[in-house]
N, C-alpha and C positions, 0 to 999 in steps of 0.2 A: 251334201254340204251340211245339212242339219245333223247327220250322224257324226260328222267331224267336230261340230261345235259341242255336241254332247260329250264326246270323248275328251275335249279340252277343258270342260268345266272344272274338273279336279276338286280340290278341297278335302278337308277331313270329313269322314262320315259322322253324322249327328249321333250323339250319345243315346243309348237305349233308355236312359232315365226320362227322357222327354215324353215317353209313352204315358207317363203317369201325371202329366201336367198339360194344362191348356196353354198354348203359346200364341203370342201375338207378335208379328215382326216389328222391329224397331227401325228407325231411319238408317242406323248404321247396319250395313249388310252383315248377315250371319248372326245377328243378336236378336233375342226375343225377351219379352216379358213372360212371366210364368205364373200360373195359378194351379195349386194342388187340386187334383180332382177328388181327393178324399176329404181334406179339411178346409179347403178353399183359401189357404194362405197365399198371399200374393207377393211377387217380387217384381219391381219395376224393370229389373234386368237380371234374368236368371243365368246362373252358371251351373254346369253339370256337378261340380264339387259341392256347391251349396245345396242343390236339389237332392243329391244322393245322401248328404248328411241329414237333411230334413226327414227323408223317408226312414233313415236308420235310427235317428235319435229323438225326433220331435213330433212327428205326426201321430196324433192319437187315434185316428180313424183308419189308418192303413192296415191291411191284413197282416197277420203274424208271419205269413210266408214271405210277403214282399219285404217286410221290415227285416226279417232274418237275412234275406238275400243281400240287401243293401248294407246291413250291418257288417256282413262279411266283406263286401266290396270296399267300404270305407276303412274298416279296421286293417285290411290287407295293404293299404297304402304304406309305403316305407318312408319314414322321415329321411333316411340316408339317401335313397334314390331321388327324392324330390328336393333335397336341400340345395341343389343347383339353382332352384328358383328363389332361394332365400335372398341371394345377392340382388336379383332383379327386383324383388319386392322391397328390398331395403333402400332402393333408390330414393324413396320419399324421405329417408332419414337425413337430416341436415348434418353435414360434416362438422364434427366438434373440434375446436382448436385446443386439443390436448397437447401437453408438452411432448416433443419428439424424444424418443428413447433410442439409445444405442442398442444394436443387436446383441451386444455382449451382456446386456442387462437381463436378457431372457435366458432362463435355465432350461426351458422346454422348447421343442420345435414349434414354430409359428404356423405351420401348415398341419391341419388336423384332418384325418380321414373322415369321410362322410358319415360313417357309422358312429364315430365319436361325437360329431356335431349333433347327430340325431339323438344320441343318448343324453347329451347335455341339455338340449332343447326340451326333451321330454321331462327331464328332472326339473328344469326351470318352470315349465308350464304347471306341473303338479304342485310345486311350491307356491306359485302365484295363486292358484285356485284354492288350495287347502288352507293357506294362511290369509286369504282375503286381501291380497296385495293388488292394488289397481294395475291394470295392464299398461297404463301410461308410464309407469315407473321404468319399464324396459327401455324407454328412450331418454331417461334422465342421464345427463353426462357423467354424473358421479357414479351412477350404477354401472354404466358402460365401462368407466375406468376401473371399478371394482372387479368386473368380469375379466378385464384385460390383465389385472394383477394376478388373479388366481388361475386364469387359463388363457395365456397368450395365443392369439390366432383364432379365437372364437368370436365370431361376429353374430350377436343376437338378432333375432327377427324383429320386425317392427311390431308395435302394439296391434296394428290391424291384422297382420298375419297370425300373431300369437293368439289373439282372441277370436279369430275367424277359422280358417282352414285347419290350423294345427290343433285348436281346441276341439273342433268337430271330430277330427281323426282320433284324438286321444280318448274322447268320450265314447266313440264307437268301439275302440279296443277294450275299454273297461266294461262297457255294456255286453260285449261278446263274452268276456271272461265270466261275468255274472250269469249270463244265460247258460254257459257250460256248467257252472257250479250248481245252479238250480236244477238243471237237467239231470245231474248225477246225484241229487239229494232226494231225500224223502222225509216225511214227518216234519214238514215246514210249518211255521207259524206266520200268519199274515196279520200285520198290525196296521191300523189306520188312525190318523188323527188330522184335525184341521187347525188352521191358524189364520188370523186376520192381520195383515201387515199394517203399519202406520198409515199407509195410503188407502186402506180399505179393501185391498185385494184379498180374496178368500182363497187360500191355498190348502189343498189336501195332499198328504203324502201317503204312499203305500210302502211299507217296509217288510222285507222278507227276512225271517230269522231262522237259521238252521239249528239242528239239535246241538251243534257245537257252540251255539250262541254267537255265530257270525251274523252280522247285520248288513243288509244290502238295500239301498234305496231303489225300489223297482219302478216307481212312477211318481211324478209330481204334477198335479193338475190344478189349473186355475178354474175354480167354480164360481167366480164372481158374478157371472150373469145367470146362474142357475138357482133354483129353489132347493135348499138342502133338506129335502124330505127324506124319510126313511126309504121310500121306494127308489128315489134318485140315487142315494148312496149305495143301495143294494145292487142297482144296475152297474154302477162303477166297480163295485167289489166283484160282482159276478164276471165282469169283463176280464179283470185281472186273474181271477181263478181259472177261467177257461184258457187263458194264454199260458198259464203255468201248468195246468192239469189238475183237476179236482182231486184225484187220488194222491197227489203229492202233498196236499195241504191237510194238516191235522186240526188246526185251530184258527179261529178268527178272534182277534183281540181289539177292542175299542174302549173308550171311556163310556160312561153311563148316561150321556145326553140322550134325550128321548128319541131323536132321529137315528142315533147310532144303535140304540136298543132295538128299534124297529128293523133297522137294516140287518142286524145280527139274526133276528128272528126269521126274517125272509130267507136269508142265506142258509140257515139251519134247516128250513123246510125244503129248500131246493137241493141242498147237499147235506144229507143226514150224517155223512161221515165227518163233516167239519164241526168241531166242538165249539159251542158258543161260550166265549170267555169275556168277562168284564175286567177292565184294567184294575188290578188289585191296589196299585198305588193311588189311583184316583178314588177308589173306595175308601181308603184310609183318610185321604184328604177331605172327603165329604164328612167323615166323623169329626175331623179337626175343625172344620168350618162350623158344624153344629155346636160343638163345645164352645167355640169362640163367639157364638151368638149370645151368650149370657152377658149381662151388663157388667158383671165383675171383670170378666175376661176382656171385653171390649174397652173398658175404661183403663185397665192396666196396660194393655198394648198401646193405646192411644198416648198415655203418659210416657211410656218408654220411647215411643217414636218422637215425642216432643223433645225429650232429653237428647236423643241421638241427633235429631235435626239441628238443634242449637249448637252442639259441639262440632258438628261437621261444617256448619256455615260460619262459625266464629273461628278465625284463624288463631286468635289469642287464646280463646277457651280450649280449642283443640290441642294447641301446643302445651298448655298448662296441664291438661288431662294426660297427655302422653308422657310428660315429665313425671307426673305424680305416679303413674302406673309403673314407670321404669324404676323410680326410687323405691316403691313398695314391692318391686319384683313380681308384679302381676302379669302373667302371660296370657296369651290367647287372642291378642289383637284388640282393635278399637271397638267402639259401639256399633251395633248393627241395627239397620232399620227393617221393619216388616214390609215385605213385598208380596202382594196377593198371589202372584204367579209362581212364587218360589215357596213350595209347600213346607219346607223346613225352616223358613225364615222367622216364623213366630217364636219358635224355641230359641233360635239364635239371638233374637232381639231381647227377650226377657233374660236369657242367660248372660248376655253381655253386660246388661245393667246390673244384674246381681253380682257378677264377677268383679266389676269395676266400682262397686259401692264405696270401698275405702278410698279409692282415688278421687271419686266425685266429692266425697265429704272433705277430703284434703284441699281440693281446689276451692270449695266454698269457704272453708275456714281461713285459708291463707290469702285468697284473692276474691273476696265477695263482690267487689265492684266490677270485676270482669265478667261476672254472670249477670247479664242485663235482663234476662227473662225472669219475671216474678214467679211464673208457674214452675219453671225449672228449679228455682231456689226452693220453692215450697216442697216439691217432690223430694229433693235431696235431703232436706231437713226432716222429712217424715219417716220415722221408723216403721210406721204402719204401711206406708207405700212399699218399702223394700220387703216387708214381710209378705205383702200380697204378690210382689214380683217373684219371690222365692217359691211361694205356693204354686203359682201358675207355671213356673219353670218345671216344678216337680210333676205337674200334670202333663206338660208338653214333651218332656224328655222321652218317655216310652213311645210316644207317637212319632217323634223325630227319628228314634232308633228304628222303628218299624218301617217307616217310609224309606230310610236310607238302605236298609237291608233288602226291602222288597223291590227297589229299583235297580238292584245289582243285576249285572248281565247273567250271572249264574243262578239266579233265583228260580226255584221250581215250585210246583203246586203244593208240595208238602211243606215247604218253607212258609208259604202263605198261611197255611192252616196253623202252624206253630206260632207265627207272629201274631195272628189274630187272637189266639188263646192267651198269649202272654200280655197282649194289650188289654184285653178284657180283665185279666187278673190284676194288672197294674192299676187300672181305673177303679176296680172294686176295692183295692187296698189303700186308696188315697186317704190321707188323714182327714177325717170329717169334722174334727173339733173346730168350732167357730166358722166352718165352711159347709155346713150340712146342706144348705140349699144348692150351692155350686156342685158339691159332690153328687147329689141326686141328679142334677142336670147332666153331668158327664155320663152317668150310668144310663139315663134315658136316651141321650144322644147316641151312645153305642148300640143300645137295644133297638132303637128305631131303624138304624141302618142294617143291623144284623137280621132283622125281620124280613128285609127285602133281599137278603143274600142267600143264594143257594149253595150250601157247603158240600153237597154230595160228592162232587168231583174231587174236592180238596181232601175229603175224608178218605176217598179211595187212594189218592196219592200218598196220604199219611200211612195207610196200610201197606202200600207197595214199597215204601221207603225201607230198605233192609236194616236201617239203624233204629227204626221205630216199630214197624210191624203192628201198628194200631195200639201201642202200649197206652194204657189208661182209659181206653174207650169202653163204654158200657157194652154189654152183650147184644143189646138191641141194634147197635150200629152194624152188626154183621150183615143183616138183611139189606141195609142201605148200600154197603160195600159191594155185595154180590149182585144186587139188582143194577147198580150203576155200571159195574164191569160188564154184565151181560148185555145191557143196552148199547154200550159203546161197541162191543164186539159185533153185535148184530148189525148196527149201523154201518160197520165197515165190511159187511158181506159175510160174516160168519154164520154158518148153519147151526141147527140144533145140536148135532153130534159134536161139532168142535166147541160149541158153547158149554156143553156138559163136561168136556175134557178140561176146558178152561177153569170151570168151577172146582173140579177135582184137584187141579193143580193149585188153586188158591187155598184149598184146605191143607194140602201137603206143605205149602209155603208157611201157613200159619203155625203148623205143628213142627216146623223146621225139619222136615223129612228130606232125605237126599233127593235131588241135588241142591235143595234150598237151605242146607244146614251150614253153609259157609259163613264165617264171621265177616262183619263189615268194619273196616278201618276208616274212621272219619278223616284221619290225617292224610291218608294215601289214596282213598277212593271217593268216587261220587256214586250216587244211586245208578246213574247210567252205566258207568264202567262195571259196577257189580253185576248188573243184569246182563250186560254183554258177555260176561264170563260164564254165565249159567248155561249148561247144556242139558237138555231134556229130550226125550223121544219126540215129543211134540212141543213146539216153541210158542204155544198160544199165550201163556202167561208172560213169557219174556217179551213177546211182541207187544202185548198190551202195556207192560211196564215201560218199555222203551218209548212207546208212543206217548204215554203220559208224561214222562220225564223229558221228552223233547220239547214240550210246550213252554214258551216264554209267557208268563202270566201278566205281563204289563206292556204298555205302549210307550215306555219312556224313550225308546229309540226314536220314535216319531218326533217327540218333543225336542230331542237333542239336535235333530236335523234343522229345526227352526232356530236354534241358537247359533248355527254356523254363520 
């Protein structure tokens, strides 16, 4: 009798995913609460789909083997095969009283194949996520009508389904693609940056950059409850490095905060092959901040902000200024305000005031009563003020140009060296008449930061750039170039014999001997493509150059993630 009862129990076998969770039976038969055995996340009522998605996408402490396995499981789910469940999940949607349409109004069939429904749903999901559209919009009657107009027969999922299972599945597909790309890549750059949200949450992201300058968000961690010491960050970075593979990563890039500097030093000692890089854009921004610490610069920026703030808040003043700019044919937009987190906004602020000087003076002349701020009136009447604005704009322009170029996706280490030299030269040549003290302050600000900057790697990149080949450098820099190259080569496992061959090839390259005698076309080539075309008996110098030009020398990609 007991054997017969056992045979009649039936039911679906429990999913294998439950092996990774502590489960507690609920009152309703066959359902359990779940607690992850790795990160201790808890679900009052767990479902296999949710638990598999957690192991694939969210769990920080699960092993890479288990994560990869469930990444494959979740990403293998087919929207088309599972869309039969969309209609069931959509039972929660309230029927909308839309106008009845005649069948002749539709020019397309109202029955769509499951594969087409899956394709539309995936495109819809990506649009919602990438454009920051709230998932609740999917149930707006006007949005539903819009979808019916462009694709009759398509019934969108509920916001719960779209933001739940479908989002998890698409995330897994994308993560799996990223894993494959990283697996097949080498000479990767790992960038790290942190951000504190308006609610006080401390978020750190890890970005992987390929030699082709493709960027992938590898990890996003909430470190709100942790002390952000150098050792703590180094442990997090090392965890990412181990998952990717230490030999695949060429450089680590962060800003120059004390804890990030310490973390880079720890990583460099643990992984000698990974080059320690400080974010070049952050370095230039520090120079800017030092320059703006002078009373002349602070007062000028403050005054420009007061003018911009007044005309933005006053609808009458703003309209009068816009009309005056239009009449005077002044292009370039409205007044800009300085924002501390936007590194180029200092230049944009002073430049906008300088550019709109004639329009501001016209508004004051024709409509003095509409400018109710005495301070703003005083600034607009002052030729000395506009003179100071023009002088500060002249100082900030080369800095703004440098930051813009250095944050470019295609920037390499040799570009950094060139821009820093151009910036130093621009500061040196600033007109010092009547501004001697400020001019000296700018020079000291640059020299102070340069003293803490190690240019060896950038000089090597300048030498390896086929368009420069160390043009203009003094002869004593040859020792710096060869010593730096040898050190990097040895850190990547090169022995003495291969290192000697590398140095010999560097001498042939400097003398433009075959095969290094090819011309470099700036319009058609990049340093990377030039070096990829070089064929030598031993590829030591080519390998080194490709490694150097694979590095992205800034963490701007991390900051862009926080702007999404």
